[in-house]
C-alpha positions in Angstrom: 75.4 156.0 180.8 74.5 156.6 177.3 75.9 153.9 175.3 73.5 151.0 177.3 70.3 153.8 175.7 68.2 151.7 173.0 68.8 152.8 169.0 66.3 154.8 168.0 64.6 153.8 165.0 62.5 156.2 162.9 59.8 154.4 160.7 57.0 155.8 158.4 53.8 155.6 159.2 52.2 153.0 157.3 55.5 150.7 158.3 54.3 147.2 159.6 56.7 144.9 161.8 55.5 141.4 162.2 57.3 138.5 164.0 56.9 134.6 164.7 55.7 131.8 163.0 53.0 133.8 160.8 56.2 136.1 159.3 58.0 132.6 158.5 54.8 131.1 156.7 54.6 134.6 155.1 57.9 134.3 153.4 57.3 130.9 152.2 54.4 131.8 150.2 56.0 135.0 149.1 59.0 132.7 147.8 56.3 129.8 146.4 54.5 132.7 144.4 57.8 133.4 142.5 58.4 129.7 142.2 55.0 129.4 140.5 55.7 132.2 138.3 57.8 131.0 136.0 57.6 127.2 136.3 55.6 126.7 133.1 58.7 127.6 131.7 60.8 124.7 132.7 61.1 121.7 130.5 61.3 120.7 126.6 57.4 121.7 126.4 57.9 125.2 128.6 55.9 128.0 127.6 57.3 131.3 127.0 56.1 134.3 129.0 55.3 137.9 127.2 57.0 140.7 128.5 56.4 144.4 127.7 58.9 147.2 128.5 58.7 151.0 129.9 59.3 151.8 126.2 56.4 149.4 125.0 58.4 146.8 123.4 57.2 143.3 123.8 59.9 140.1 124.7 58.4 136.5 124.3 61.3 134.6 126.4 61.1 131.0 128.9 64.3 132.4 130.1 63.7 132.7 134.1 66.1 135.4 134.9 65.3 137.5 131.6 61.6 137.5 133.3 62.4 138.0 136.6 64.3 140.8 136.4 61.6 142.8 134.9 59.4 141.9 137.9 59.1 144.9 140.6 58.7 143.3 144.1 58.7 144.7 147.6 58.8 141.3 149.7 62.1 140.7 150.9 61.5 136.9 150.2 60.2 137.5 146.7 63.3 139.7 146.2 65.6 137.0 147.9 64.7 134.6 145.3 65.0 136.8 142.3 68.2 137.4 143.6 69.1 133.8 143.1 68.2 133.7 140.0 70.8 136.3 139.3 73.5 135.2 140.9 73.2 131.6 139.3 73.1 133.9 135.5 76.4 135.4 136.5 78.0 132.6 138.0 76.8 129.9 135.3 75.0 131.4 132.9 72.0 128.4 132.7 69.9 127.3 135.5 68.2 129.8 136.8 64.2 128.7 136.1 65.7 125.1 137.3 67.0 126.9 141.0 63.8 129.0 141.7 61.5 126.0 141.3 64.1 123.9 143.4 64.3 126.7 146.1 60.1 127.0 146.2 59.9 123.1 146.2 62.7 123.3 148.7 60.5 126.3 151.2 57.1 123.9 150.5 58.4 121.1 152.1 60.0 123.2 154.9 56.7 124.5 155.7 54.5 121.2 156.7 57.8 121.0 159.4 57.5 125.0 161.0 53.4 124.1 161.0 54.6 120.8 163.4 56.1 123.6 165.7 59.7 122.4 164.4 62.5 125.2 165.1 63.8 126.6 161.2 67.5 125.9 162.0 66.9 122.5 162.7 65.2 122.2 159.5 68.0 124.1 157.8 70.8 122.1 159.6 69.2 119.0 157.8 69.0 120.4 154.5 73.1 121.3 154.7 73.5 117.5 155.6 70.9 116.9 152.5 73.5 118.9 150.6 76.5 117.1 151.5 75.2 113.6 150.8 73.8 115.3 147.2 77.3 116.6 146.3 79.3 113.1 147.5 76.9 111.5 145.0 76.8 113.7 142.4 81.1 113.5 142.6 81.1 109.7 143.2 78.4 108.0 141.1 76.3 110.3 138.9 79.1 112.1 137.5 81.5 111.3 134.2 84.9 112.5 133.3 85.0 115.5 130.9 87.9 115.7 128.1 87.9 119.2 126.9 90.0 117.7 123.4 86.7 116.1 122.8 84.4 117.9 120.9 81.7 115.6 120.7 81.1 115.2 123.9 81.5 119.4 124.6 78.7 119.9 121.9 76.2 117.4 123.8 77.0 119.3 127.1 76.2 122.3 125.2 73.1 121.1 123.5 71.9 120.0 126.8 71.6 123.5 127.8 70.2 125.2 124.5 67.7 122.4 124.1 65.0 123.8 126.0 65.3 127.5 125.3 63.8 129.1 122.5 66.8 128.6 119.7 66.1 124.7 120.4 65.5 124.4 116.6 68.6 126.0 115.6 70.5 124.3 118.5 73.4 122.5 115.8 73.9 126.4 114.6 74.0 127.7 118.1 76.4 124.7 119.6 78.8 125.2 116.7 79.0 129.0 117.4 78.8 129.0 121.3 82.2 126.4 121.0 83.8 128.4 118.5 83.9 131.7 120.6 85.0 130.1 124.0 87.9 128.5 122.0 88.4 132.2 120.5 88.4 134.3 123.9 90.3 131.2 125.4 93.7 132.7 127.0 95.9 130.3 128.3 99.2 131.4 130.2 101.2 130.1 132.6 99.6 126.9 132.7 96.1 129.0 133.9 93.0 128.8 131.4 90.7 132.0 131.6 87.5 131.8 129.4 86.6 135.8 129.9 83.3 135.9 127.0 81.5 138.6 129.3 85.3 140.7 128.2 86.6 139.7 125.4 82.8 138.3 123.2 79.9 140.5 122.5 77.2 139.6 120.2 76.4 141.7 117.4 72.7 142.2 116.2 72.0 143.4 112.2 68.5 143.6 111.3 67.5 142.4 108.0 69.5 139.1 108.4 68.4 135.1 109.7 69.6 132.8 112.3 71.2 130.8 109.8 73.8 133.4 108.6 74.9 133.8 112.2 79.1 133.1 112.9 82.1 134.0 114.7 83.9 136.5 113.3 87.6 136.2 114.4 88.6 139.3 115.0 87.2 143.2 115.8 83.5 144.2 114.0 82.6 148.2 113.7 79.1 148.3 112.8 78.9 151.3 110.9 77.3 152.2 107.5 78.5 153.8 104.4 78.3 157.4 104.2 78.8 157.7 100.2 77.6 155.3 97.6 81.0 155.2 95.9 82.5 153.9 99.0 83.7 150.4 98.7 82.2 147.6 100.8 85.0 145.2 100.7 88.7 146.3 101.7 91.5 143.2 102.1 94.4 143.9 104.6 93.3 147.4 105.6 95.6 150.1 107.3 93.8 151.0 110.9 94.2 154.6 112.3 93.6 154.7 115.1 92.5 158.4 116.9 91.8 159.6 120.3 90.2 162.7 118.5 87.2 162.9 116.5 87.1 163.4 112.5 84.1 165.8 112.4 84.4 169.5 112.5 83.6 171.4 115.6 80.6 173.8 115.1 81.1 177.1 116.5 79.8 178.2 120.0 78.1 181.1 118.4 77.2 182.1 114.8 79.1 183.9 112.9 79.7 184.9 109.3 83.1 184.9 107.5 83.6 187.4 103.9 86.6 186.5 101.8 87.0 189.3 99.1 89.2 188.9 96.5 
């Protein structure tokens, strides 16, 4: 008897529930607003956005994911658009601005069909059919086979990714560093190649230098300052000790005095 009762939902007083065509159009407008926010960050002539973090620091970037993750939104559709950029960055590492702008344009095109009283499932079905056609066209006619041994072709691919970024003026150096870093962390075991740059590669920023001094270090770097002016700055073939305890002395828990009488 109690199993047939409807669940009881306890909501706050300011909660408002909408449904129907009005909500669909509001979701589209929210997605278009997010796309318009970073639309000017796309392309070779992209403009930089100035961001201020909670600590007062200022960052200038045209990376879509870096901009969107600093934005606080409440609308569910806008949050979904930001999740698209985050997923694109985790899976591909590039194209965050492009995927948001493309999603915004797809929503804008779908808006006119909703106003013509076409059901959303019909629109989604048409989009999925178009997706299948695009994948087939890209695989058969547009895509070009790439040989991993051809370093010139690999440089062209990477250069097309960094050309629209702020580092584009140092594109040759950035491409060389990127390829060297990937080759350094690439592992081949049992015929399977694994490249995990998030686990085996790290970007270490050292103040005081220039971008031209950047390089790939094939090993482990520990950024530590010297504690005495007579310490050597360069040690060739050093011996490394791995300790599971700190070398610093431990201070006592209470104030104590030790008197030594001879």
